[in-house]
N, C-alpha and C positions, 0 to 999 in steps of 0.2 A: 575290073578283071583281075583276079588273083594270079600270082605267079605259081606255076606248078613245078615243084622241086622233087625229083625222084631221089629216094634214099636207098642205097643198096650196099652190099658188102658180103663177103663170104662168112661162113659160120665162125663164131668166136672173135669177130673183128671189132665188136663194140657198137653194133648197130642200135641196139635197144637204148644204150646209154646216150648215144648221139641223138636219138629221137627225143629222149627226155630233155636234153640240152636245147634242142630246137623248140620244143614245146615251152620251155621256160623263157625263151626269147620271143614268145608270142605267135609262133607258127601253129597252124592246125594240122594234126597228124592223122593220116588214114593208114592203118596197118592191115596188109593183105591177110596175114595169118589170123589176126583177131577177127577179120570179116568172115573167114572160113569157120572159125569157132562159133560165131553168132549164127551162121547158117546151119551148122550141125547140131546146135543145142536144141533141147526140147522146145517145140514150137517154131524152130528155125525154118526158113523157107526151103532148105535143101532136104528136110526130113521126108516129106511126102513123095517127091519125085525119086529120091533114093530108095525109099521103101518099095516103090513100084518096080524098080529094076533089080535092086539088091536087098530083098527082105531080111537076109541074114546080117546085114550091116547095122540094123537098128537094135539098140539096146536101151531099155527104159525110156523110149520115146525120143532118143537122140541118135545121131549117126556116130558109130564107134570107129574112131581112127584105127584102132588095133584090128577090128574086124575087116575094115577096108584093106589094110595091109595084107591080111591073110587072103582075101579075095583076089587082090592084085597078084600075089605070089602064085595062086592056083590057076589064074586065068590071064593070059597075056593081053587079051583084048579089053579087060575090065577097066584099065586106067583111062583109055579113050572114052568109054561110056561115062565114067565118073566125071571126067573133064567136060564132056558135053553138057552134063547137068550143072556142074558147079561154076564153070567159067562165066556163063551169062549172069548168074546170080551174084557173083563177085563183082562183075561189071556194073550191075544195077546198084549194088551197095556203094560202090565208088562214085557213081553218078549222083546218088542221093547226098553223099558227103560233099561233093563239089557244089551242089545247089544250096546246101544248108550252111556250109562253113562261112564264118565271118572274117577270117584272117586275111592279111595281104599276101601271105605266103602259105600255100598248101603243100604239105610234105606227104609223099606217097612212099611208104615203107614197103618195098617189094623185094624179097630175097633174090629172086631170079629175074630182076629187071631187064638185064641185057639178054639173058638166055631166052626170054619170052618175047623180046622186041618191045617191051613196055616203055622203053626209053623214048620211043618215037612220039609218044603223047605228052612228053615232059618239056618244059622250057629249059631245064638244065638237070643234070644228074650229079649227085654227091655220092662219092664212094668212100666208105669207111674202111680203113686199113690199119694193120698193126704188124710188127715184126712176126715172122713165122713161129718163133719159140713162144712168144706171148700168146698168140692165137691158140696153139696146141695146149699150153698150160691152162688157159681159160676154159676151153671146152672140156678137158679131162677133169678139171676141178669141180665142174657141175655134178660129176658123179652119175650122169645119166647115160653115158655111152663109153664103149671101149675104144682103144686107139684104132682098132680095125674099123669100127663103125664110123669114127671121125674121118679116117682116110677114105672110106667109101663115099661119104657125103662130099668131102672135099674134091674127090675125083669127078663128081658129077657137076661141080660148079666151075664156071669160067675162072681161069687162074687170076689171082689177085693183081698181078702186074698188068694183065690185059684189061682188067676192069679199070685200073687207075689210068691207063692210057686213054680209054674211051670216056672217062669222066670229065665233067666241066670243073668239078671241085673235088678235092680229096681231104679227108680229115684223118690224121694219124692219131690213133687212140692209145698211145703209149702211157700217157698219164691223163687224169681227169682235167687238170688245169690246162694242159696243152690242147686237149680236145675242145674245151670250152672257148679258149681264145681263138682257135681256128673257126669254130662255129660262128662266133660273134663277128669275125672279120668277113666271113662269107656272106652272112646276112646283111652286113653293112653294105657290101658291094651290090647285092641284089636290090636292096631297098634304095640305094642311090640310083640304080638303073630305073627302078619303078617311078621314082620321083621326077625323072627326066622324060619318062614315056608320055 
């Protein structure tokens, strides 16, 4: 039986970097966002059911996230319908990962882990955190969003302090070396527990 470790953290906190560090240490990673990209891609399992309900969302045989955003803005009930289609498919993708993964520790990278109650299915949750100024700097350095957009996303996410309180483990990603040493220590603790189980 593999150990299920939830990985979460607010925007710009270094979650992708931490996921890479976990993978380097032999963990298998399931990424919720990547699963949605697979489902939305041409031939993806979400394309046909989405086309049936939102034909305008399909562009070149794939689900267009930009079109979905426009549909959601125009119709307040659309998000519920989209979630009804996508959530079970994401769940099935995650179940496939669990049956196929060979690692002793399975990491589930889910941005809204606590907000959606996904932490209930985990053996432990690791929250990635960084000082607020570093978080802001990282997000704005990507050049993909304005400060207003960043603050809007941040306002929808559970506050970092609250996430850290709920977490079993916290990794502070102020530097790569610091993050790496924390990841190694956490995995050593989990693996020690597994060897005694």
